[in-house]
VOKOL-598953 format. One record per atom (N, C-alpha, C): residue number from 1; atom name; x, y, z. Coordinates in Angstrom, 2 decimals. Layout:
BEGIN
<r n="NUM" atom="CA" east="X" north="Y" up="Z"/>
...
//
This chain:
BEGIN
<r n="1" atom="N" east="100.89" north="70.90" up="28.56"/>
<r n="1" atom="CA" east="99.88" north="70.75" up="27.51"/>
<r n="1" atom="C" east="98.53" north="71.05" up="28.13"/>
<r n="2" atom="N" east="97.73" north="71.94" up="27.50"/>
<r n="2" atom="CA" east="96.46" north="72.25" up="28.07"/>
<r n="2" atom="C" east="95.51" north="71.06" up="27.99"/>
<r n="3" atom="N" east="94.59" north="71.06" up="28.94"/>
<r n="3" atom="CA" east="93.55" north="70.00" up="28.88"/>
<r n="3" atom="C" east="92.54" north="70.44" up="27.85"/>
<r n="4" atom="N" east="92.22" north="69.52" up="26.99"/>
<r n="4" atom="CA" east="91.23" north="69.82" up="25.96"/>
<r n="4" atom="C" east="89.86" north="69.46" up="26.46"/>
<r n="5" atom="N" east="88.94" north="70.40" up="26.32"/>
<r n="5" atom="CA" east="87.58" north="70.16" up="26.79"/>
<r n="5" atom="C" east="86.90" north="69.17" up="25.88"/>
<r n="6" atom="N" east="85.79" north="68.57" up="26.37"/>
<r n="6" atom="CA" east="85.05" north="67.66" up="25.55"/>
<r n="6" atom="C" east="84.54" north="68.34" up="24.28"/>
<r n="7" atom="N" east="84.14" north="69.63" up="24.46"/>
<r n="7" atom="CA" east="83.66" north="70.38" up="23.30"/>
<r n="7" atom="C" east="84.77" north="70.49" up="22.25"/>
<r n="8" atom="N" east="85.98" north="70.78" up="22.68"/>
<r n="8" atom="CA" east="87.09" north="70.90" up="21.75"/>
<r n="8" atom="C" east="87.35" north="69.56" up="21.05"/>
<r n="9" atom="N" east="87.37" north="68.49" up="21.77"/>
<r n="9" atom="CA" east="87.63" north="67.14" up="21.21"/>
<r n="9" atom="C" east="86.58" north="66.74" up="20.17"/>
<r n="10" atom="N" east="85.34" north="67.18" up="20.42"/>
<r n="10" atom="CA" east="84.25" north="66.81" up="19.52"/>
<r n="10" atom="C" east="84.05" north="67.82" up="18.36"/>
<r n="11" atom="N" east="84.77" north="68.91" up="18.38"/>
<r n="11" atom="CA" east="84.59" north="69.93" up="17.40"/>
<r n="11" atom="C" east="85.17" north="69.50" up="16.06"/>
<r n="12" atom="N" east="84.29" north="69.11" up="15.14"/>
<r n="12" atom="CA" east="84.73" north="68.65" up="13.83"/>
<r n="12" atom="C" east="85.20" north="69.79" up="12.96"/>
<r n="13" atom="N" east="84.90" north="71.01" up="13.33"/>
<r n="13" atom="CA" east="85.28" north="72.17" up="12.52"/>
<r n="13" atom="C" east="86.64" north="72.74" up="12.87"/>
<r n="14" atom="N" east="87.30" north="72.19" up="13.85"/>
<r n="14" atom="CA" east="88.60" north="72.73" up="14.25"/>
<r n="14" atom="C" east="89.59" north="72.51" up="13.10"/>
<r n="15" atom="N" east="90.64" north="73.34" up="13.10"/>
<r n="15" atom="CA" east="91.64" north="73.25" up="12.04"/>
<r n="15" atom="C" east="93.03" north="73.19" up="12.64"/>
<r n="16" atom="N" east="94.02" north="73.14" up="11.78"/>
<r n="16" atom="CA" east="95.42" north="73.02" up="12.26"/>
<r n="16" atom="C" east="95.84" north="74.24" up="13.05"/>
<r n="17" atom="N" east="95.32" north="75.42" up="12.74"/>
<r n="17" atom="CA" east="95.66" north="76.63" up="13.50"/>
<r n="17" atom="C" east="95.14" north="76.50" up="14.92"/>
<r n="18" atom="N" east="93.94" north="76.03" up="15.09"/>
<r n="18" atom="CA" east="93.38" north="75.81" up="16.42"/>
<r n="18" atom="C" east="94.25" north="74.83" up="17.18"/>
<r n="19" atom="N" east="94.64" north="73.74" up="16.52"/>
<r n="19" atom="CA" east="95.48" north="72.74" up="17.17"/>
<r n="19" atom="C" east="96.83" north="73.32" up="17.56"/>
<r n="20" atom="N" east="97.39" north="74.17" up="16.70"/>
<r n="20" atom="CA" east="98.67" north="74.80" up="16.98"/>
<r n="20" atom="C" east="98.56" north="75.73" up="18.20"/>
<r n="21" atom="N" east="97.51" north="76.50" up="18.26"/>
<r n="21" atom="CA" east="97.30" north="77.38" up="19.41"/>
<r n="21" atom="C" east="97.14" north="76.55" up="20.68"/>
<r n="22" atom="N" east="96.30" north="75.52" up="20.63"/>
<r n="22" atom="CA" east="96.11" north="74.68" up="21.81"/>
<r n="22" atom="C" east="97.39" north="74.00" up="22.24"/>
<r n="23" atom="N" east="98.19" north="73.55" up="21.28"/>
<r n="23" atom="CA" east="99.45" north="72.90" up="21.60"/>
<r n="23" atom="C" east="100.42" north="73.82" up="22.35"/>
<r n="24" atom="N" east="100.25" north="75.13" up="22.11"/>
<r n="24" atom="CA" east="101.10" north="76.12" up="22.80"/>
<r n="24" atom="C" east="100.41" north="76.68" up="24.06"/>
<r n="25" atom="N" east="99.29" north="76.09" up="24.43"/>
<r n="25" atom="CA" east="98.58" north="76.48" up="25.66"/>
<r n="25" atom="C" east="97.83" north="77.79" up="25.46"/>
<r n="26" atom="N" east="97.37" north="78.08" up="24.25"/>
<r n="26" atom="CA" east="96.69" north="79.31" up="23.93"/>
<r n="26" atom="C" east="95.24" north="79.01" up="23.51"/>
<r n="27" atom="N" east="94.28" north="79.69" up="24.12"/>
<r n="27" atom="CA" east="92.90" north="79.49" up="23.74"/>
<r n="27" atom="C" east="92.71" north="79.96" up="22.29"/>
<r n="28" atom="N" east="91.96" north="79.18" up="21.50"/>
<r n="28" atom="CA" east="91.79" north="79.46" up="20.07"/>
<r n="28" atom="C" east="90.58" north="80.37" up="19.84"/>
<r n="29" atom="N" east="90.79" north="81.69" up="20.00"/>
<r n="29" atom="CA" east="89.75" north="82.64" up="19.70"/>
<r n="29" atom="C" east="89.79" north="83.03" up="18.24"/>
<r n="30" atom="N" east="88.74" north="83.67" up="17.76"/>
<r n="30" atom="CA" east="88.69" north="84.08" up="16.35"/>
<r n="30" atom="C" east="89.83" north="85.02" up="15.97"/>
<r n="31" atom="N" east="90.15" north="86.07" up="16.76"/>
<r n="31" atom="CA" east="91.27" north="86.93" up="16.40"/>
<r n="31" atom="C" east="92.62" north="86.20" up="16.40"/>
<r n="32" atom="N" east="92.81" north="85.30" up="17.34"/>
<r n="32" atom="CA" east="94.07" north="84.55" up="17.38"/>
<r n="32" atom="C" east="94.22" north="83.64" up="16.17"/>
<r n="33" atom="N" east="93.15" north="82.98" up="15.80"/>
<r n="33" atom="CA" east="93.19" north="82.11" up="14.63"/>
<r n="33" atom="C" east="93.48" north="82.94" up="13.37"/>
<r n="34" atom="N" east="92.85" north="84.09" up="13.25"/>
<r n="34" atom="CA" east="93.02" north="84.93" up="12.08"/>
<r n="34" atom="C" east="94.46" north="85.46" up="11.98"/>
<r n="35" atom="N" east="95.01" north="85.91" up="13.10"/>
<r n="35" atom="CA" east="96.38" north="86.44" up="13.11"/>
<r n="35" atom="C" east="97.39" north="85.36" up="12.77"/>
<r n="36" atom="N" east="97.26" north="84.18" up="13.36"/>
<r n="36" atom="CA" east="98.19" north="83.09" up="13.08"/>
<r n="36" atom="C" east="98.01" north="82.61" up="11.64"/>
<r n="37" atom="N" east="96.79" north="82.45" up="11.16"/>
<r n="37" atom="CA" east="96.60" north="82.08" up="9.75"/>
<r n="37" atom="C" east="97.26" north="83.08" up="8.83"/>
<r n="38" atom="N" east="97.18" north="84.37" up="9.14"/>
<r n="38" atom="CA" east="97.81" north="85.38" up="8.30"/>
<r n="38" atom="C" east="99.33" north="85.30" up="8.37"/>
<r n="39" atom="N" east="99.90" north="85.17" up="9.58"/>
<r n="39" atom="CA" east="101.34" north="85.11" up="9.73"/>
<r n="39" atom="C" east="101.94" north="83.87" up="9.04"/>
<r n="40" atom="N" east="101.21" north="82.77" up="9.02"/>
<r n="40" atom="CA" east="101.70" north="81.56" up="8.37"/>
<r n="40" atom="C" east="102.00" north="81.82" up="6.89"/>
<r n="41" atom="N" east="101.25" north="82.69" up="6.30"/>
<r n="41" atom="CA" east="101.40" north="82.98" up="4.86"/>
<r n="41" atom="C" east="102.52" north="83.97" up="4.53"/>
<r n="42" atom="N" east="103.13" north="84.56" up="5.54"/>
<r n="42" atom="CA" east="104.10" north="85.64" up="5.30"/>
<r n="42" atom="C" east="105.53" north="85.13" up="5.26"/>
<r n="43" atom="N" east="106.34" north="85.75" up="4.41"/>
<r n="43" atom="CA" east="107.74" north="85.40" up="4.31"/>
<r n="43" atom="C" east="108.62" north="86.30" up="5.19"/>
<r n="44" atom="N" east="108.14" north="87.51" up="5.49"/>
<r n="44" atom="CA" east="108.89" north="88.46" up="6.29"/>
<r n="44" atom="C" east="108.07" north="88.90" up="7.49"/>
<r n="45" atom="N" east="108.75" north="89.36" up="8.53"/>
<r n="45" atom="CA" east="108.03" north="89.93" up="9.70"/>
<r n="45" atom="C" east="107.18" north="91.13" up="9.28"/>
<r n="46" atom="N" east="106.09" north="91.34" up="9.98"/>
<r n="46" atom="CA" east="105.16" north="92.41" up="9.69"/>
<r n="46" atom="C" east="104.90" north="93.30" up="10.91"/>
<r n="47" atom="N" east="104.54" north="94.53" up="10.65"/>
<r n="47" atom="CA" east="104.19" north="95.46" up="11.74"/>
<r n="47" atom="C" east="102.71" north="95.22" up="12.13"/>
<r n="48" atom="N" east="102.37" north="95.81" up="13.30"/>
<r n="48" atom="CA" east="100.97" north="95.74" up="13.70"/>
<r n="48" atom="C" east="100.09" north="96.39" up="12.65"/>
<r n="49" atom="N" east="100.55" north="97.51" up="12.09"/>
<r n="49" atom="CA" east="99.78" north="98.20" up="11.05"/>
<r n="49" atom="C" east="99.55" north="97.32" up="9.84"/>
<r n="50" atom="N" east="100.59" north="96.58" up="9.40"/>
<r n="50" atom="CA" east="100.44" north="95.69" up="8.27"/>
<r n="50" atom="C" east="99.42" north="94.60" up="8.52"/>
<r n="51" atom="N" east="99.48" north="94.03" up="9.75"/>
<r n="51" atom="CA" east="98.57" north="92.98" up="10.12"/>
<r n="51" atom="C" east="97.12" north="93.54" up="10.20"/>
<r n="52" atom="N" east="97.00" north="94.71" up="10.79"/>
<r n="52" atom="CA" east="95.68" north="95.33" up="10.98"/>
<r n="52" atom="C" east="95.03" north="95.68" up="9.62"/>
<r n="53" atom="N" east="95.84" north="96.09" up="8.65"/>
<r n="53" atom="CA" east="95.29" north="96.39" up="7.31"/>
<r n="53" atom="C" east="94.69" north="95.16" up="6.65"/>
<r n="54" atom="N" east="95.32" north="94.02" up="6.85"/>
<r n="54" atom="CA" east="94.84" north="92.77" up="6.27"/>
<r n="54" atom="C" east="93.71" north="92.13" up="7.06"/>
<r n="55" atom="N" east="93.63" north="92.51" up="8.34"/>
<r n="55" atom="CA" east="92.59" north="91.92" up="9.24"/>
<r n="55" atom="C" east="91.80" north="93.09" up="9.87"/>
<r n="56" atom="N" east="91.13" north="93.91" up="9.08"/>
<r n="56" atom="CA" east="90.43" north="95.08" up="9.63"/>
<r n="56" atom="C" east="89.25" north="94.73" up="10.52"/>
<r n="57" atom="N" east="88.81" north="93.50" up="10.48"/>
<r n="57" atom="CA" east="87.70" north="93.04" up="11.32"/>
<r n="57" atom="C" east="88.04" north="93.10" up="12.79"/>
<r n="58" atom="N" east="89.35" north="93.03" up="13.08"/>
<r n="58" atom="CA" east="89.82" north="92.99" up="14.48"/>
<r n="58" atom="C" east="90.48" north="94.28" up="14.85"/>
<r n="59" atom="N" east="90.26" north="94.72" up="16.08"/>
<r n="59" atom="CA" east="90.84" north="95.99" up="16.53"/>
<r n="59" atom="C" east="92.36" north="95.84" up="16.71"/>
<r n="60" atom="N" east="93.02" north="96.98" up="16.65"/>
<r n="60" atom="CA" east="94.47" north="96.99" up="16.88"/>
<r n="60" atom="C" east="94.80" north="96.44" up="18.28"/>
<r n="61" atom="N" east="93.98" north="96.79" up="19.26"/>
<r n="61" atom="CA" east="94.20" north="96.30" up="20.61"/>
<r n="61" atom="C" east="94.08" north="94.78" up="20.67"/>
<r n="62" atom="N" east="93.14" north="94.22" up="19.95"/>
<r n="62" atom="CA" east="92.95" north="92.76" up="19.90"/>
<r n="62" atom="C" east="94.17" north="92.09" up="19.27"/>
<r n="63" atom="N" east="94.67" north="92.70" up="18.22"/>
<r n="63" atom="CA" east="95.88" north="92.14" up="17.56"/>
<r n="63" atom="C" east="97.08" north="92.22" up="18.48"/>
<r n="64" atom="N" east="97.24" north="93.34" up="19.19"/>
<r n="64" atom="CA" east="98.35" north="93.47" up="20.16"/>
<r n="64" atom="C" east="98.23" north="92.38" up="21.23"/>
<r n="65" atom="N" east="97.05" north="92.21" up="21.78"/>
<r n="65" atom="CA" east="96.84" north="91.18" up="22.85"/>
<r n="65" atom="C" east="97.16" north="89.80" up="22.28"/>
<r n="66" atom="N" east="96.71" north="89.50" up="21.08"/>
<r n="66" atom="CA" east="96.98" north="88.21" up="20.47"/>
<r n="66" atom="C" east="98.48" north="87.99" up="20.31"/>
<r n="67" atom="N" east="99.18" north="88.98" up="19.79"/>
<r n="67" atom="CA" east="100.61" north="88.86" up="19.60"/>
<r n="67" atom="C" east="101.36" north="88.72" up="20.93"/>
<r n="68" atom="N" east="100.94" north="89.48" up="21.96"/>
<r n="68" atom="CA" east="101.58" north="89.36" up="23.26"/>
<r n="68" atom="C" east="101.46" north="87.94" up="23.82"/>
<r n="69" atom="N" east="100.26" north="87.38" up="23.76"/>
<r n="69" atom="CA" east="100.05" north="86.01" up="24.25"/>
<r n="69" atom="C" east="100.89" north="85.04" up="23.47"/>
<r n="70" atom="N" east="100.94" north="85.17" up="22.17"/>
<r n="70" atom="CA" east="101.68" north="84.26" up="21.29"/>
<r n="70" atom="C" east="103.22" north="84.41" up="21.49"/>
<r n="71" atom="N" east="103.68" north="85.61" up="21.80"/>
<r n="71" atom="CA" east="105.09" north="85.83" up="22.10"/>
<r n="71" atom="C" east="105.42" north="85.13" up="23.44"/>
<r n="72" atom="N" east="104.58" north="85.35" up="24.44"/>
<r n="72" atom="CA" east="104.81" north="84.73" up="25.76"/>
<r n="72" atom="C" east="104.86" north="83.18" up="25.66"/>
<r n="73" atom="N" east="104.11" north="82.60" up="24.75"/>
<r n="73" atom="CA" east="104.08" north="81.16" up="24.60"/>
<r n="73" atom="C" east="105.07" north="80.63" up="23.56"/>
<r n="74" atom="N" east="105.87" north="81.52" up="22.96"/>
<r n="74" atom="CA" east="106.90" north="81.11" up="22.01"/>
<r n="74" atom="C" east="106.43" north="80.80" up="20.61"/>
<r n="75" atom="N" east="105.24" north="81.20" up="20.27"/>
<r n="75" atom="CA" east="104.70" north="80.94" up="18.94"/>
<r n="75" atom="C" east="105.02" north="82.07" up="17.95"/>
<r n="76" atom="N" east="105.21" north="83.25" up="18.47"/>
<r n="76" atom="CA" east="105.54" north="84.41" up="17.64"/>
<r n="76" atom="C" east="106.79" north="85.11" up="18.19"/>
<r n="77" atom="N" east="107.57" north="85.66" up="17.26"/>
<r n="77" atom="CA" east="108.76" north="86.39" up="17.65"/>
<r n="77" atom="C" east="108.60" north="87.87" up="17.33"/>
<r n="78" atom="N" east="109.06" north="88.72" up="18.25"/>
<r n="78" atom="CA" east="109.09" north="90.15" up="18.00"/>
<r n="78" atom="C" east="110.47" north="90.50" up="17.47"/>
<r n="79" atom="N" east="110.53" north="91.19" up="16.34"/>
<r n="79" atom="CA" east="111.76" north="91.63" up="15.74"/>
<r n="79" atom="C" east="111.81" north="93.16" up="15.92"/>
<r n="80" atom="N" east="112.76" north="93.63" up="16.73"/>
<r n="80" atom="CA" east="112.87" north="95.05" up="16.99"/>
<r n="80" atom="C" east="113.78" north="95.70" up="15.96"/>
<r n="81" atom="N" east="113.20" north="96.45" up="15.05"/>
<r n="81" atom="CA" east="113.96" north="97.12" up="14.00"/>
<r n="81" atom="C" east="114.57" north="98.38" up="14.57"/>
<r n="82" atom="N" east="113.85" north="99.12" up="15.33"/>
<r n="82" atom="CA" east="114.36" north="100.30" up="16.05"/>
<r n="82" atom="C" east="113.38" north="100.56" up="17.18"/>
<r n="83" atom="N" east="113.63" north="101.61" up="17.93"/>
<r n="83" atom="CA" east="112.82" north="101.86" up="19.13"/>
<r n="83" atom="C" east="111.36" north="102.17" up="18.81"/>
<r n="84" atom="N" east="111.09" north="102.62" up="17.60"/>
<r n="84" atom="CA" east="109.74" north="103.06" up="17.30"/>
<r n="84" atom="C" east="108.94" north="102.00" up="16.52"/>
<r n="85" atom="N" east="109.60" north="100.90" up="16.13"/>
<r n="85" atom="CA" east="108.88" north="99.97" up="15.29"/>
<r n="85" atom="C" east="109.30" north="98.52" up="15.62"/>
<r n="86" atom="N" east="108.31" north="97.69" up="15.83"/>
<r n="86" atom="CA" east="108.54" north="96.26" up="16.04"/>
<r n="86" atom="C" east="107.82" north="95.51" up="14.93"/>
<r n="87" atom="N" east="108.39" north="94.40" up="14.51"/>
<r n="87" atom="CA" east="107.74" north="93.54" up="13.52"/>
<r n="87" atom="C" east="107.53" north="92.18" up="14.20"/>
<r n="88" atom="N" east="106.61" north="91.40" up="13.62"/>
<r n="88" atom="CA" east="106.23" north="90.13" up="14.21"/>
<r n="88" atom="C" east="106.24" north="89.04" up="13.17"/>
<r n="89" atom="N" east="106.73" north="87.84" up="13.58"/>
<r n="89" atom="CA" east="106.75" north="86.70" up="12.68"/>
<r n="89" atom="C" east="106.47" north="85.43" up="13.47"/>
<r n="90" atom="N" east="105.93" north="84.45" up="12.79"/>
<r n="90" atom="CA" east="105.64" north="83.15" up="13.37"/>
<r n="90" atom="C" east="106.95" north="82.41" up="13.57"/>
<r n="91" atom="N" east="107.14" north="81.77" up="14.71"/>
<r n="91" atom="CA" east="108.36" north="81.00" up="14.95"/>
<r n="91" atom="C" east="108.16" north="79.53" up="14.71"/>
<r n="92" atom="N" east="106.91" north="79.07" up="14.81"/>
<r n="92" atom="CA" east="106.64" north="77.64" up="14.69"/>
<r n="92" atom="C" east="107.01" north="77.15" up="13.31"/>
<r n="93" atom="N" east="107.75" north="76.05" up="13.26"/>
<r n="93" atom="CA" east="108.12" north="75.43" up="11.97"/>
<r n="93" atom="C" east="109.27" north="76.14" up="11.26"/>
<r n="94" atom="N" east="109.91" north="77.10" up="11.92"/>
<r n="94" atom="CA" east="111.02" north="77.81" up="11.31"/>
<r n="94" atom="C" east="112.28" north="77.61" up="12.16"/>
<r n="95" atom="N" east="113.41" north="77.56" up="11.52"/>
<r n="95" atom="CA" east="114.68" north="77.50" up="12.22"/>
<r n="95" atom="C" east="114.97" north="78.88" up="12.84"/>
<r n="96" atom="N" east="115.75" north="78.84" up="13.91"/>
<r n="96" atom="CA" east="116.22" north="80.10" up="14.51"/>
<r n="96" atom="C" east="116.98" north="80.85" up="13.44"/>
<r n="97" atom="N" east="116.72" north="82.16" up="13.32"/>
<r n="97" atom="CA" east="117.40" north="82.95" up="12.32"/>
<r n="97" atom="C" east="117.47" north="84.40" up="12.72"/>
<r n="98" atom="N" east="118.25" north="85.14" up="11.96"/>
<r n="98" atom="CA" east="118.36" north="86.58" up="12.17"/>
<r n="98" atom="C" east="117.95" north="87.27" up="10.89"/>
<r n="99" atom="N" east="118.03" north="88.60" up="10.88"/>
<r n="99" atom="CA" east="117.59" north="89.36" up="9.72"/>
<r n="99" atom="C" east="118.67" north="90.32" up="9.26"/>
<r n="100" atom="N" east="118.71" north="90.52" up="7.96"/>
<r n="100" atom="CA" east="119.54" north="91.54" up="7.34"/>
<r n="100" atom="C" east="118.58" north="92.53" up="6.72"/>
<r n="101" atom="N" east="118.67" north="93.81" up="7.09"/>
<r n="101" atom="CA" east="117.69" north="94.83" up="6.72"/>
<r n="101" atom="C" east="118.38" north="95.98" up="5.98"/>
<r n="102" atom="N" east="117.83" north="96.34" up="4.83"/>
<r n="102" atom="CA" east="118.35" north="97.46" up="4.06"/>
<r n="102" atom="C" east="117.91" north="98.77" up="4.70"/>
<r n="103" atom="N" east="118.87" north="99.63" up="5.00"/>
<r n="103" atom="CA" east="118.57" north="100.90" up="5.64"/>
<r n="103" atom="C" east="117.97" north="101.93" up="4.66"/>
<r n="104" atom="N" east="118.09" north="101.65" up="3.34"/>
<r n="104" atom="CA" east="117.54" north="102.55" up="2.35"/>
<r n="104" atom="C" east="116.10" north="102.21" up="2.01"/>
<r n="105" atom="N" east="115.84" north="100.96" up="1.62"/>
<r n="105" atom="CA" east="114.49" north="100.62" up="1.14"/>
<r n="105" atom="C" east="113.69" north="99.76" up="2.14"/>
<r n="106" atom="N" east="114.33" north="99.23" up="3.17"/>
<r n="106" atom="CA" east="113.63" north="98.42" up="4.17"/>
<r n="106" atom="C" east="113.49" north="96.96" up="3.83"/>
<r n="107" atom="N" east="114.05" north="96.55" up="2.64"/>
<r n="107" atom="CA" east="113.99" north="95.14" up="2.26"/>
<r n="107" atom="C" east="114.66" north="94.30" up="3.35"/>
<r n="108" atom="N" east="114.19" north="93.11" up="3.52"/>
<r n="108" atom="CA" east="114.70" north="92.24" up="4.59"/>
<r n="108" atom="C" east="114.95" north="90.86" up="4.07"/>
<r n="109" atom="N" east="115.96" north="90.23" up="4.63"/>
<r n="109" atom="CA" east="116.32" north="88.82" up="4.27"/>
<r n="109" atom="C" east="116.64" north="88.07" up="5.56"/>
<r n="110" atom="N" east="116.18" north="86.82" up="5.60"/>
<r n="110" atom="CA" east="116.52" north="85.96" up="6.72"/>
<r n="110" atom="C" east="117.94" north="85.40" up="6.57"/>
<r n="111" atom="N" east="118.63" north="85.25" up="7.69"/>
<r n="111" atom="CA" east="119.93" north="84.60" up="7.70"/>
<r n="111" atom="C" east="119.92" north="83.55" up="8.76"/>
<r n="112" atom="N" east="120.08" north="82.30" up="8.36"/>
<r n="112" atom="CA" east="120.10" north="81.20" up="9.34"/>
<r n="112" atom="C" east="121.46" north="81.01" up="9.98"/>
<r n="113" atom="N" east="122.43" north="81.75" up="9.51"/>
<r n="113" atom="CA" east="123.78" north="81.69" up="10.11"/>
<r n="113" atom="C" east="123.70" north="82.36" up="11.49"/>
<r n="114" atom="N" east="124.16" north="81.66" up="12.49"/>
<r n="114" atom="CA" east="124.09" north="82.19" up="13.85"/>
<r n="114" atom="C" east="125.48" north="82.25" up="14.45"/>
<r n="115" atom="N" east="125.60" north="83.08" up="15.47"/>
<r n="115" atom="CA" east="126.87" north="83.19" up="16.15"/>
<r n="115" atom="C" east="127.15" north="81.94" up="16.98"/>
<r n="116" atom="N" east="128.42" north="81.59" up="17.13"/>
<r n="116" atom="CA" east="128.73" north="80.39" up="17.94"/>
<r n="116" atom="C" east="128.27" north="80.58" up="19.39"/>
<r n="117" atom="N" east="127.92" north="79.48" up="20.02"/>
<r n="117" atom="CA" east="127.40" north="79.53" up="21.42"/>
<r n="117" atom="C" east="128.43" north="80.06" up="22.37"/>
<r n="118" atom="N" east="129.71" north="79.88" up="22.09"/>
<r n="118" atom="CA" east="130.71" north="80.38" up="23.02"/>
<r n="118" atom="C" east="130.72" north="81.90" up="23.10"/>
<r n="119" atom="N" east="130.17" north="82.57" up="22.07"/>
<r n="119" atom="CA" east="130.05" north="84.05" up="22.14"/>
<r n="119" atom="C" east="129.03" north="84.41" up="23.22"/>
<r n="120" atom="N" east="127.91" north="83.67" up="23.28"/>
<r n="120" atom="CA" east="126.95" north="83.93" up="24.34"/>
<r n="120" atom="C" east="127.61" north="83.77" up="25.72"/>
<r n="121" atom="N" east="128.39" north="82.73" up="25.87"/>
<r n="121" atom="CA" east="129.07" north="82.51" up="27.16"/>
<r n="121" atom="C" east="130.05" north="83.64" up="27.48"/>
<r n="122" atom="N" east="130.77" north="84.13" up="26.47"/>
<r n="122" atom="CA" east="131.70" north="85.22" up="26.65"/>
<r n="122" atom="C" east="130.93" north="86.49" up="27.04"/>
<r n="123" atom="N" east="129.84" north="86.79" up="26.35"/>
<r n="123" atom="CA" east="129.07" north="87.97" up="26.68"/>
<r n="123" atom="C" east="128.54" north="87.87" up="28.12"/>
<r n="124" atom="N" east="128.04" north="86.71" up="28.49"/>
<r n="124" atom="CA" east="127.52" north="86.52" up="29.83"/>
<r n="124" atom="C" east="128.64" north="86.66" up="30.88"/>
<r n="125" atom="N" east="129.79" north="86.11" up="30.59"/>
<r n="125" atom="CA" east="130.90" north="86.18" up="31.57"/>
<r n="125" atom="C" east="131.37" north="87.62" up="31.81"/>
<r n="126" atom="N" east="131.13" north="88.53" up="30.85"/>
<r n="126" atom="CA" east="131.50" north="89.91" up="31.00"/>
<r n="126" atom="C" east="130.37" north="90.78" up="31.56"/>
<r n="127" atom="N" east="129.22" north="90.18" up="31.79"/>
<r n="127" atom="CA" east="128.09" north="90.93" up="32.29"/>
<r n="127" atom="C" east="128.20" north="91.10" up="33.81"/>
<r n="128" atom="N" east="127.87" north="92.31" up="34.25"/>
<r n="128" atom="CA" east="127.89" north="92.60" up="35.68"/>
<r n="128" atom="C" east="126.53" north="92.36" up="36.33"/>
<r n="129" atom="N" east="125.46" north="92.29" up="35.50"/>
<r n="129" atom="CA" east="124.12" north="92.20" up="36.03"/>
<r n="129" atom="C" east="123.37" north="90.92" up="35.73"/>
<r n="130" atom="N" east="123.86" north="90.12" up="34.74"/>
<r n="130" atom="CA" east="123.10" north="88.95" up="34.36"/>
<r n="130" atom="C" east="123.83" north="87.67" up="34.71"/>
<r n="131" atom="N" east="123.05" north="86.66" up="35.12"/>
<r n="131" atom="CA" east="123.60" north="85.36" up="35.45"/>
<r n="131" atom="C" east="123.27" north="84.28" up="34.44"/>
<r n="132" atom="N" east="122.28" north="84.56" up="33.58"/>
<r n="132" atom="CA" east="121.87" north="83.56" up="32.61"/>
<r n="132" atom="C" east="121.26" north="84.24" up="31.37"/>
<r n="133" atom="N" east="121.35" north="83.57" up="30.24"/>
<r n="133" atom="CA" east="120.74" north="84.03" up="29.02"/>
<r n="133" atom="C" east="119.72" north="82.98" up="28.60"/>
<r n="134" atom="N" east="118.56" north="83.42" up="28.11"/>
<r n="134" atom="CA" east="117.54" north="82.48" up="27.67"/>
<r n="134" atom="C" east="117.47" north="82.39" up="26.15"/>
<r n="135" atom="N" east="117.77" north="83.50" up="25.47"/>
<r n="135" atom="CA" east="117.75" north="83.53" up="24.01"/>
<r n="135" atom="C" east="118.41" north="84.81" up="23.53"/>
<r n="136" atom="N" east="118.54" north="84.94" up="22.24"/>
<r n="136" atom="CA" east="119.09" north="86.19" up="21.69"/>
<r n="136" atom="C" east="118.38" north="86.55" up="20.39"/>
<r n="137" atom="N" east="118.53" north="87.82" up="20.02"/>
<r n="137" atom="CA" east="118.00" north="88.34" up="18.78"/>
<r n="137" atom="C" east="119.06" north="89.25" up="18.18"/>
<r n="138" atom="N" east="119.29" north="89.10" up="16.92"/>
<r n="138" atom="CA" east="120.34" north="89.86" up="16.29"/>
<r n="138" atom="C" east="119.90" north="90.29" up="14.89"/>
<r n="139" atom="N" east="119.94" north="91.60" up="14.63"/>
<r n="139" atom="CA" east="119.57" north="92.12" up="13.30"/>
<r n="139" atom="C" east="120.77" north="92.84" up="12.75"/>
<r n="140" atom="N" east="121.01" north="92.68" up="11.43"/>
<r n="140" atom="CA" east="122.08" north="93.34" up="10.73"/>
<r n="140" atom="C" east="121.48" north="94.38" up="9.80"/>
<r n="141" atom="N" east="122.14" north="95.53" up="9.71"/>
<r n="141" atom="CA" east="121.63" north="96.60" up="8.84"/>
<r n="141" atom="C" east="122.70" north="96.98" up="7.83"/>
<r n="142" atom="N" east="122.24" north="97.29" up="6.64"/>
<r n="142" atom="CA" east="123.16" north="97.69" up="5.58"/>
<r n="142" atom="C" east="122.40" north="98.10" up="4.35"/>
<r n="143" atom="N" east="123.08" north="98.02" up="3.21"/>
<r n="143" atom="CA" east="122.49" north="98.44" up="1.94"/>
<r n="143" atom="C" east="122.37" north="97.22" up="1.04"/>
<r n="144" atom="N" east="121.15" north="96.98" up="0.54"/>
<r n="144" atom="CA" east="120.93" north="95.84" up="-0.35"/>
<r n="144" atom="C" east="121.55" north="96.11" up="-1.72"/>
<r n="145" atom="N" east="121.67" north="95.06" up="-2.53"/>
<r n="145" atom="CA" east="122.28" north="95.19" up="-3.82"/>
<r n="145" atom="C" east="121.51" north="96.11" up="-4.76"/>
<r n="146" atom="N" east="120.16" north="96.17" up="-4.64"/>
<r n="146" atom="CA" east="119.36" north="97.05" up="-5.48"/>
<r n="146" atom="C" east="119.65" north="98.50" up="-5.17"/>
<r n="147" atom="N" east="119.85" north="98.81" up="-3.89"/>
<r n="147" atom="CA" east="120.06" north="100.21" up="-3.49"/>
<r n="147" atom="C" east="121.54" north="100.62" up="-3.61"/>
<r n="148" atom="N" east="122.39" north="99.67" up="-3.63"/>
<r n="148" atom="CA" east="123.85" north="99.97" up="-3.69"/>
<r n="148" atom="C" east="124.27" north="100.11" up="-5.16"/>
<r n="149" atom="N" east="123.79" north="101.19" up="-5.77"/>
<r n="149" atom="CA" east="124.11" north="101.47" up="-7.17"/>
<r n="149" atom="C" east="125.21" north="102.50" up="-7.22"/>
<r n="150" atom="N" east="126.34" north="102.09" up="-7.79"/>
<r n="150" atom="CA" east="127.49" north="103.02" up="-7.93"/>
<r n="150" atom="C" east="127.48" north="103.57" up="-9.35"/>
<r n="151" atom="N" east="127.30" north="104.83" up="-9.47"/>
<r n="151" atom="CA" east="127.26" north="105.45" up="-10.83"/>
<r n="151" atom="C" east="128.56" north="106.11" up="-11.11"/>
//
């Protein structure tokens, strides 16, 4: 837990986002507060471009740096849709989950159903290069009911 400065303790203007950042060992700068405040309101992961459109006051580089720090501290999760695109979502206050993504329209749904832990052990036991797993990410791709129209 970070040490809170006297200034921070006496700051009557601080909010829950600042407290959340501090609790994760992250300095509460204006861009970080804005990005986290925005992500709290979202139901689905968003791209850097989506975040930047809603927060044009902050540079793309500043948003990237904010997300990198928050990922390192476990506050934000990177969802890799493909090699060219990553999406970001807040992890705080949410259960571990995966995503189901429509390959036609891009619609996305969370799935809290997870693979049994013994599958992780099996995967690790067959690995030639890894001795431990820290976490996993799994995305499913298919066609949503709106796009799956049979005529």
